[in-house]
Phi, psi and omega in degrees: 000163184218158170192159179303149179280353176233156183296148173301134171253341182242132187300138168085352176297115189270170177294140190282133171286154182274356179216155174312130181284339179231053174292123174047075176310334181278349187287138175291335172301327181254011180302318183301298184307311186283332175295330182289332185273073181268000180096347178275184182275005168293345171048052175099355178282157178260155184290313172057032168084015182281330188275134179071217175290129182301129174286150174291150174290136179241128176235170182287140172246116187268148176202163186296140179066025176290130177277114184268111180257177181304313186297334177291312183293322176298316179296317171311303173304316186290330179299309187289321184293318178295317175307315179291318186286327176296322175289325178289319187292311191267342178271316178263324192078198187259136185158180183271129185264324168196150182067217184056043175276126179261146177204156180274132171274166174306328178280346181093007175277172171238142180241129179252122183282168181296152179169189185228145184218167174235128179278181183294335179274002184079010176280141169286143176228120188252115177257107183282345181204166190297151179224135183247134177230162173259103184303337182287348184248102182295152176234165167283184180286348171259012174077023178267134183301136173269359182087359186268163182225131177250116179253333188233158173089224182205162180227155175253130175253125188233149177258125183241146176284148185210123175257133183235143176289148184208159178057065187290138182226159177267132185250133186292162177291149174255162176055236181261014185290152190235348188245141179287152183241127175268120184226150174288129180265355179227158169241122175265126180274112184235207188215161171219146176252119187261117173250121182224163175292151184269118178230137183309310183304349190288335189264138176293141187297334180261012174297148182300330187271342186288163181255358184287322176224074180293315188299318184299322181286312192275325184292320192215059182305323189300329191255002181292123181294143170281120176285139180281332184268115170302132178282317180235127180272328178277151178264113178297134172253325188197159165233140186248131181257143178238147176165136173058031180081351179252163167234147181220154180233138175229156180243029178301326175276357182274120186258137178240130184273125183263142180281166177305320183298308172302321183289319178300316182298318180293329176295311182302315184291318177302308190299318183295332185255000175303314182298319176301312184289325185254007169296127178292137173282170175300155181284156182225164179267116183258343180215151176205143179215140354291138180279127187297152176207162185281335183288346179089357177301324175288329171299306180301313181294323176295318177297323180296314185258345181051048193215148171247146170224130171237143169243147183236153183266015182214158182285127189250141180303140185284333184302309183297312179302316186290332182235089192269351191301323179288345188227344182233145184199151174233129179243143171258125180245131173202189179292343170279357179125197180236148176215143182266134185261136171300136182231134180214162185296146179241147176262193186085169180299138171284128189258334184242340178238142180242144172292131176285171184300129184070010184249194184215165172201164190210151171235149184227149175257149178239132175279109179245128176268100183299330179289339183271354190266113176262190184286333182267000178288133178234158187247122170254130185248129181224145172224136184241142181219142175205151184305129182087356175284177192277335176268105191205166184284151181276348176306176180297327186286337175055043179287139182284160187294132178274090186265000193299118184195104184250108187221035167225171174267016188275139179280171182294322176302309179306316186292317178301313179298324167305315186290331187289340187290146178272137174307129174090349184289175178281156181304143176263111189290335181296346189251018190292334187274359184285334183299316182291329185288322190299324189280358182268011179285173176282168177302137178288158171214171181214152358282164181286173163113159171235022180084002176237147178299144177093177175137178181230136179241129181216118173219173187230135167263101193268159175286152184310133176275116176272114186242126175297142174290163182301147175289144193232141178282125176249336179200153176229149171208139358294145182285160185289143179087356186290152172236114176265102181209197182252021182291326173227165178297324185287322180295320179300315188295323171304315185287320178297317178303316182290322187281327180295324181209082184304135188197164167237133177246141174227144175245123184235155186288329171211161185307149180259161177297138194294336175300318180293321178291325184284333177217092189274003189300330188284342187218347185223118181218150172238158180221141169266125181274154180232118182274142169229095187074236184270357183239149174272119198246332187222158174223135179242123186289135181264122179300142188233136178263173180299151183274158180247131180262143183217140172282152178256342180094354171239024176090354174266175188231136180252133173238139183243116174243104190291138171244143185246154176074015179295315184188186176278180187264351183274137179295338177266012187246017183244149174194077185212174179237135179241126175254137182236138174235131168240114180253096181264061192228158177296161356294147180287137173225175176300325184262020176291145186282076174253165180301144179286329175260173180289149347279135181293058186279165179284152179301132174279100183228116178222106179221124173253076183266009173216173179264012178285145179279173183290325178286331174293317183291327182283337176288317174300316180299315189279319199244359189045048183206166174261138174290333180201151175312145181237149168291332183176174183271350183063042188297143179237149177281139179241017182291320183267337186266161181288146180251015179208168182229015177083003179241130178304144191072188184133173177238132178239129183218136179199168186214150175219170184241132171250114184217180178259154176292000000 
């Protein structure tokens, strides 16, 4: 085999033959090499009965004084080559035997490391040293550049078998000829790198990386018939993707052939881990009713039915299920203290939990004194499990329940004190403060467990959580689309009011954080536009002062933010447009427009009061400038529309005009 002694720098440059590849096409001495160049991607390989029905193997039969001609020597070679290639193709398949790792360089070229592969005809292809190619220059199957350049999409880099003539000798003329003929006396089995555009149809549909029949390949690979006819002669090594000035390489289509030794090692490793992988784990709680929630509905359901139901992913020992006191309990916590409620196994059908396949489920009734339950009473459910304890699997291993689930704010000491209470006893007033701690825990989850037998489950059925709604933008003044001028008496009154005290007013559903009101520059700004002819060329930011808070009488809050430099005091000396933006958006800062009281949600503000797009608005906000001249702001009325969308945060922008009649 041959290859260049230095890596390829030009894509598709094949190993150079030692003799002219097409010397005298009509000569029988050159018949083999030229017949192999049939234009397909065998790249010099011979068919040898691979297409369609496989041809039987034929070998020489030797006897004394047998005349050996070229065809006999050719048959001798073909027999051994075909036998080897048939075994390789049908026994191993096509792919990489070793090496041939592709990677992208910093300059965008692809390097293929040295290695060996078997093509789809069973021929071995050896690459003796690293080869570097340019993936943007496609080649034919002999590695010769096609002259095309690829800048977008993707290409496939494949390795092809290539036969080249070598060891040229001179052959005396035959018959009446008078000229010597030079022919290669050896065939060097080399390689070529084939770079082609990536097309889906290029790959056989039953290839493991194809998308046409993934289920057929993955579900039952053992019964998949071996096709006698090879689908692809070259071996795919990599795909290179181009786009947005970047290149990426993937090897999804690169198949690696494993040796019997490697496969045996993998089977041995799998056998060693079968017991570990398949050993049953400890049982877990996979279903629980009532399931805790913040709305308090689980608490109400518990009070209505006074019942617990648990589902497990394994069959559980009846001893533990029948006697819950050592491991399962319910406690009522409120300002009067803590008391443990009696729990016992309940009969009847399971109404809320179903046992999973191979699992178990059980129900318990709880004695609840409804008269002793106040509005602030919460219920804590706990389960404790330990190795050798009563709640365990029925299987031979008798593994304890893996009950780990921490969904309350109770400390270990607090939980120990609750477990020390006797079911049905009087409340312990020394534990009155535990109710508040219980509800501060994280949300619960299922299934329980940390993978080890034992553990503790504790969760809380809490009273309804009363959460304030997010602060909402209810009104703005001057409203979007308003014209303050002298055209009507009403507009004149508005103009005089505005000129006496230029300002922006907003009405919100509940108070905002004092820091945001004191310094509105981080979320509320106004700009005066500057026209030159028919277009707006500039915007000038108006200084804005701290807000003044005032009640409206209906529970809402009005904030007044003074603006300076809008115009003069005379009603007939103004002619301008004002753009206002209210940005209630992350990142959250001290001065963000959030609610003063819990929860500190961002102000819900959503107003589309101008025709400006998002990029123009953010440019004005950040740079106090326009990205391009505008014919106008496209002010829209905001009087009748909603100024919020029910989601915390948002962007509100509107515009109004202060002008002359």
